[in-house]
Structures are given as structure tokens and as C-alpha cells.
N, C-alpha and C positions, 0 to 999 in steps of 0.2 A: 422328260428326256427319255429317248429310246436308246440304249446302249448296245451295241453290236461288237463281236470279237473282231480283231484285225485281220484274222486269216481269210475271210469271205472277200476281202479287198484286195488280196495279192493275186498276181498273175496266175492264171490257170488253176483257180481254187473253187471250191465247192461253195456255191453261193445259196444252197438250201436255207441255211439259217436266217439269211434276210428274208428269203420267200415266205419262210414260216413266221416272222414277226413283223412284216411290212404293215399288217393291218393295225399294228399299235401305232405307228407313224400316221396312218388316215384317221385313227381316232383321236390321236393328239392334235392334228390339223382341224378336225372339224367338231370335235367336243370340248376342246379345252376352254376354260374360263379363268380371266384373270383374277389373282388373288387379291390385287389392289383396285380400289376404286378411282384412284387418281391416274391420270396420264403421266407417266413416267415417274422416276424417283428423284425428287427435287429438294425435299426438306426433310431429312431424316431427323430424329429427335437428337437433342444435344447430349452429350457424355459429359459426366461428371466424374472427375478423378478426386479422391480425399486420400490423403495420407498424412503422416507425422513429419511436417517439413516439405519446402519446395523441392528439395532433391530426391527425397522418397516418392514424392508425387509425380516428377519427371520420369523416375525409373518406371513406376507403375504404368503411367500412360504408354510409355513405349512397350512395355510388356503387353499391355491390353490392345495396342493397336496391333502388334505382331500376331497375338492369338487370334485376332478379328480378322486377319489377312487384310490390313489397312497400310501396313508398312512395307517397306522394301529391303529389310535387312539392315539399314543404317539408322542411326538415331534420328529422331524428328523432332522438330521444335513444336510445343503445343499450339495449336491453331486456336488460340482464345480469341475472344471476341475483339479484345484491345489489340492483339497483334494483327488479325484480320482487317480491322478497321483502318489501323496504320497502312497495310498494304493497299488497301482500296483508295488511298490517296492518290495512287497512280493512273486514276481514269475518272472520266467525268460521268461514266455511265451509271445507272442505277445498279445497285448490287444484285437486285433480283432480274435483271436484264438477261434473257436466256441467249445463251451462244449456240447451244445445239443438243441434240441427242447422240449420246456415245454408244455405239454398239460393241459387242454384241448383247452387252446387259440391257442396254436402253436408257442408261441413268440420264437425266437431264442436267448439262452443265450450264451453269449461270456464272455471271461476273463474280458473284461471291464464292463459287465453287472453286474458280481458278485462284482467287486471292487465298483461300484456304489452303489449297495444295502448295501455293508458292510460300506461303507462311511456314508450312510444315518443312519445307525443302530448304530454308535458310534464305530465302529471297528477301528482296527490298521493294518499296513502292515503285521505283524507277523501272523495274524489270517488267511490271504488269503490262505495259503497252505493248511490248514484244510479245509477251505469253498470249494475249488476247489475239492478235493478228495472227499468230503462228497456230492455234487452236481452231481458229475460224476458217483457215486454209485447209487444215486437217480434216475438219467436218463438213467441207464442200462434198456434196453427193458426187460429183466427178472424180473426187480422189478415192473413192471405194474404200474408205478406211474400215468399214465392215468386214472386208475380206482380209485387208493386211492385218487387222486386229486378230483374227481368227486363225489365220494361215499356219501351216507347218514350217514355212521359212522363217528366216531370222530377220524379220523386217524392224525397221525403226525410222522414227522421222528425222529428216535432216533439215534444219532452219538455217538459211543463210540472210543475213541481215545487212542492208545497205543504208547509206546515209549517216549523218552526225552522230545519231544516237548510240551507234556502235561504241565509239570513244567515249560518249558522254557516260555510259552506264558500265563501262570497263569490260565491254566484251571482247575477246581476244580474237584477231586476225592474223597474228604471227607466230613465233614460236610456242609450240606445245599447244596450238589451239584445239586440239581435239581431246586434251586431257585437262586435269585440275590445274589451276593456277593461281596463287594466292593474290597476285596482282591483277588478275582479271576473272573474279568470282561470278560473273553473272550467268555465263554459259551453263555451267554446271547446275546451279541452281535452277534455271528456267527448264532446263531439259529433264531434270529430276521432276519437277513440278508436274510437266507434260507427262511424263511416263506414270504418276501417280493419279493423274486424269484418266489415262488410258487403262489403269488397273481398277482404280476404285469406283469410277463411274461407268466405264466400259466394260467393266468385269473381266479384263484380261489377264486372269490368273493362269499360270502355266498348267496345263492338263486339264483346263476346265473351260475357261473363257478363250484362251489361246493354246492352240497345238503346235506351237513352234518347238520342234524337238530338240533345239538347242539354244533356244532364246536369241535374244538381240544382241548379247555380247556387252551391251552398254545399258547401264541402269540410268544413265544420264541422256540418252539419246545424242543428237549432234545439234548445237546451237553455238553458231560462230559468226563474225563479222567478214565481209570481204575486206580485203586491204586496197582501198580506193585510193590511198595515197601511192601505191605501188602500181597502179593501173598505166601501161604504156599510153602515149598519146594517140587519141583516136578509139581507145578500147573502152566501151561503156560498161556501166556495172552490170551485175547479173540480174537484177531487177528489171532493167530496161530491155534485156534480151528477150523476156518473155511476158512483154506487155504490162508490167508492173510500173512502179515509179521510176522516175527519171534521175540523172544525175543530181546529186545534193539533197535528194528527198529521201525520208525514211519508209523503209518498207522490208518486207519479208519476202523471200523465195522459200517455198517448201517443195520437197520431193521425199519419196520413201525409198530407203535404201535396203538391200539384202546381205551385204557385206563390203569388205574394204579390201584393198590392196596398195600397199607401199611399193612404188614402182622406181627402182634405182635408174635415174636419168642421166647423171653425168658419166662423161667417159673417164679414162686412166690418165689422160694428159697427152697421149701420142696423137690425139686427132686435131684437126683444124676446127675452128668454131663451127664452120658450115657441116662438117661431117658429125660432130658431137650433136648438134642440133637434130639433123635428120635421123641419125641413129637412135636418139632419146625418143622422138616421135614415133618411130617405128616400134619401140619397145612397148610404148605405151598401148599402141594399136593391137599389139599382139596379145596383151592383156585383155583388151575388150573383145577380141575375136575368139569368142568362146560360145558353145552352144547352150546358152542359158534360157530356161522356159521364162524366166523374168522379163527377158527382152520383149516378149509378145505381149505382155501386159501393156507396157507403155510404147509399143511399135508405132502405132498410127498419130496418137494424140498426146502422148507423155513424152518421156525420156527415158535413154538406156542407162543414164547415170550421171554424176557430176565428177569433174575432173579437178582437183585442187592444183594450182601452180604457184610456186612461190615468185615474188616480184623480180627475182634475179633472173629466174629462167624466162619470164614473161619479157624483161627487157632485152636478154640476149635474142630472143626471137624476134622481137619488134626490130632490133637492129640490122637484123638480116632480111627485113622486109615482111616477115610474117604477121599477119593481122588475126584477130580472134576467129573471123570467119574462115581464113584460109587454114587455120589449124584445125577447126571443126570438120572441114572438108576433107583435110589429108586423113584425119582420124577415121571419118565415116568411110572413106575409100578403102583403106588399108586394113580395117576391121572386118570387111565382108566375109562371110564364111562360105567356102566353096562347097557346092551342092554335094559332092561326094562325102564330105564330112557333116552336112546336114543329115544325109541318110545313114551313115555308119554309126552316128551316135544316137539315132532314134529321135532327133530334133523335128525331123518331118513330121512325125504325128502330133507333137506338140503345137506346131504352126497349124496344121490342118484342123485342128479341135479348137483354135482360136475363135473369139467372138466378133472380130472385127472383120469385115469383108475383105478389106485391102490386104491385111495381114495375111489372111488365109489364102489369098490370091497369090501372094509372093511366095508361096511354098516351094515352088519347082523353079525359082529364079537361079540362073547359073551361079551367081554370086549373092547370098542372102545378106542384106543390110541389116544393121543390128537397130535401126530406126528407119523411119521413112524418108526423112530429111536430116542434113547435117545440123541444121540450126536447133535441133531437139537436144544435141549435147549440151549439158550444163558445164560451162569453163568458168571457173571463179579463180581469181588472183588472190591466194591466201597462204600463209605458212610462213616460217622463219626465213630471214634474208639469207638463204643458202642455197647453192646450185644443184644439191644432189639428187633430190627426190620429187617426183609427183605423187599424188594420191588419188586413188580412184574409189569412189563409192558406186557400186553397180545398183541400178535402180530397179524398183518394181513400181512404177508410177505411170498411171493412166493419164495423169494430167499435172503439170507442174503448176502448184499453187502460188498466187502472188497476192499480197494485199498491202495497202498502206499501213502505216502505224499511226495511231491517233495519240497526241500528246495532251495531257490534261491541264487544266488551269493550275498554277502554281509549280509548272513544271522545273522553271529555275531554282525554285527554293527547294524543290527536292534533291536537286544535283548539289546546293549548297550543303545540305544536311548530309549528302553522302561523304562529301569531302570532310566535313566535321566527323563523322562516324570512322571513315576508312582512310583518311590522309589524302592528300591531293592525287588525283589520278595522272597518269602519264608512263611512259616505259621508263623503266630504270633497271639497274644490274645489281643484284644483291648477292654477294658471295659469302 
């Protein structure tokens, strides 16, 4: 590793320190030899923790994991052989089956690796099929995970699950779906396990493997289900919008987000339904209409981001004749950025230095669209049954990932065991 001070990389700075040491970069690229004889880091040696009693061993393990930079600051469950084997009941794949190489460290993620992190995160066997599908999407080369892992931006994966598996594993699609919920524990565990894959296998340690200056703001990423029961007639699931699974099938849709905005959508009661609907959509479009360099990343083939809309709002819009496609078209048209704003904010230079020819060619459009086509906007019906807010997660996504979810032999037995362990699933009110 060749380390340079930050000063030479600032505007109008002296770059002579880079010129003096650039030969070290050349030497590293041409003379470097790997320390390992194996390809990738796949099977590290097992760790043995000994102490006077289970409680002491548990504490010692967590201290050891933190000092070894394997933890995330919260208590971890011991990834014992017994616990990992229990998690592996969630797949028919061989535990040594390779999922992919996780950058920038280049560690090899296997099915067993995913099961171990899910065990550490408090997960269960029935969560593993979702995690496997999500990580496969993340590691798709077109998703460019090596870049969002190492960037200085606050990127994090967003996983939207479609199909009956969402309800089956207690994945939240309603009130509080982005936060912890003891009635719907799956999302937190799966998202935390994915984060541990990013960190421990991919090396995304702050200031070392990832240069995100603020961090992703979420130790658990985003793993949610779409509220398919709340879809208005004629509205298909998100997975179907992007060439993934169809209605009633289990699948994941994955994007990468750089931040989130809670958008007040409801009026104050003095508006007609038509006025409230139109004004709310204009407010959403106003949030989207910002000169963000992250739009360039997904402009041609990816997505500008994902909009979460609760079922109440979707039903109101549908009653007025709005379709999912017409909403996307409206947001696309009304989020275009005037050229004078593109120039005034310096956004023009970002567009001109893009890698996609179509995006570069759009730099001088009188009104710059945040993506090439309205269909690229992710619109999901999700959130509590209340009309007040929409939620926008801005993307940094060169491709929208989709994948089917594979269920293992004995799936129904796993769900029966979950009911035994956690009580019957289903929505309820606890006060």
C-alpha cells in the first residue's frame, strides 16, 4: 500500500508529493508477490475460546472478535459448528459452494461463510435463502460492489423481497419496516449478516477497506418485504418490474443506496383528494431533483433510487387513475434538473467525466433527467397503513439486481420450528 497525504488531491494543490512517490505505485504493481499460495481467503483457521463457564467464554469471544475487528460493536452469537450447521438447514447447497469473491479484500464467500455470519447475527435457517439470493445479486459484477464497498460515500445495500417467503419468515413490510421490530426480526438479522460479509470477507473496515467519510448510517443495511397485499389492482411487484420473478414467486430486488429522505406527502386537510395527490407527487419530485453525482452511476442502466409508498397512498392514487407507470413518468418528468442548475452547481463536470457514452452525451440537455428512462425508478408499496409519508432512498446503482429465492428440502418443517421457537407469526398489536 502506498499512502499519500490528502493535500495533493485538493483543488489547486501541489502534486509534487505524488510525482515523487509514483514510482512506488509502479513497483507495487510490477514487483508485488502474494503472501498466500491459495486463491482467495476461504478457510481461515478455527478459533477456540476457553474460559471458566459459558458466560465468561461468551464475553471473551466477543472481546476477541472486537479486538480482531471481526465484530460490529454489538454482541455476537458464537458461530459454533452446531449453530452454523443448524443455519445450513436453510439451503440444499453444499456448504463449500462458492458464492463469490468480496472486494476490496478479495475474501471468498461460501455458503458456509454466509451461514456463519447469519449465526453471529442472531439469524435462523429460514433466513438463509434470502441472504444467499441477496449476496449473489450484490456480487454480480455489473453491480460494481468493489466500488461501493470502497467509496467515500455512505453506501449500503437495499434488499426488497417479494413472494410468500416475506410473511413466512416474519420480514416486515409495514409499520417500522426500516427499523428493529420484535414481531418481524428477520430483516435486522439478514442485513447485519450481509454487513459482516462486507466487513469481514470484503475488508470494508472504516478508513482502511472503505473510505466512507460518514459511514452507511445503518449497521443492518435494509432488508424488507414489499406489501404485496397492499398493491392496487394492476400494480405488479417490484421484482417483476425489473425482469426478476413474477407475482406470487419468491425473489429479491437489490439496489445500493447512499442516503434516505422521509418526505411528508399528506396535506393539511384543506385540499381536495386530487390536489393532495398532485402536490404530494410534486414534493417527491422536488426531493429527487438534486444534482447528485450518484445519479450518474446508475443513469443509463441502473436506478436513481427507490421510493417506498404505503398502501393507503397507493390506493388513493389508484382511485384517481394513477398507475405505477404514470407515477414513475410524472416523477421522471418533474425531477429533471434545469441546465443552468447543472452548470451552477458544477454538476456538469461530473456528467462529462462519466464512463457511459449516453450519460456523457446528455450533459448539455436543457433539462437533465435523473435517469435515462422512467421505468428505472424503483417504486415499492411498503410501510405502515398511514397516508402521511413517502420514503426515498437515493441510489448509486449501475444495475438493479434481481434473483429468485431457492427454498430447501424441509422448508415447511423449518417454518413449524420457527412457530415453536417464536410463537405463531402474524400481525398483532402489543401495548
